[in-house]
C-alpha positions, 0 to 999 in steps of 0.5 A: 769479434765477428768475422766481418768486423776486421775492417773496423779493427784495422781502422781503429789501429790506423787511427791509433797509429796517427795514419793520415794518408792512405794509398789505394787501388780500389779493392773489394777486399778492402771496401769497408776499410776504404769507406771508413778511411774516406769518411774520416776527415783527418785521413786523406785517401788517395786513389792510385793508378798503380800500387807502386805510386803508393810507395812514393806517396807514403814516403813523401807523407813521412817526409812531410811529417805524416804517417801513411799506409797502403792497401792492396792485393798480392798482385799490387805487391808484385807491382811495388817490388822495385819501389820497395827495394830501392826507396823504402828499404834503401832509404829506411822509410817506414812502410805499413802495407795491408794486403788482402791475400788472394790465391789461397783458401778457396781461390776461384781465379787461377791468375791470383794464385802465383803472386798470392803464393809468392807474396810472403817470400818476396816481402821477406826477401826484401827485408820487410817484417811480415805478419799474417792474420787468419782470425778476426780477433788478431787483426787489430793487435797485429796492425797496431804492432806492425804500425808501431814497428813501421813508424817507431823503428822506421821499418818496412812492414806488411800485414797479410790478411789471409783469404780465410779471414777476408773470404773468397770472391764468387765469380758466379752471377 
């Protein structure tokens, strides 16, 4: 699989998992995946003001008989901690989060480093199942496995898409 084909693999995994609701705060790292989901008439892509709203969105979707996923960056994980702990973990709602990591490989923005470093430990401490993907050929299988765990076992899961996989942002003109 080419290095830039990972969004297509995630999209296919979401379709296979019958994901119908996708919560987003617009993110360049997820841009292609967001376009694919938006073009799919069976999916409803909801723009959020804050990622925390997405926890309620996908929990409500589950209660309505639909599977949902959240797309975000590590800073969004920081915005969701209380909602994940209180709603998702306590009520055992399924949660599938896809996190484009920042603050890792070649990061040029120092503001992204603290939450980027903390994200895996924070999610693990909340009791979530966390998988990190570093290579394109691992993306589809990993997202499928974590979606299965989320929706079949009603678990809170996160797939961390490493900065080595997604690439780094250039802040030069």
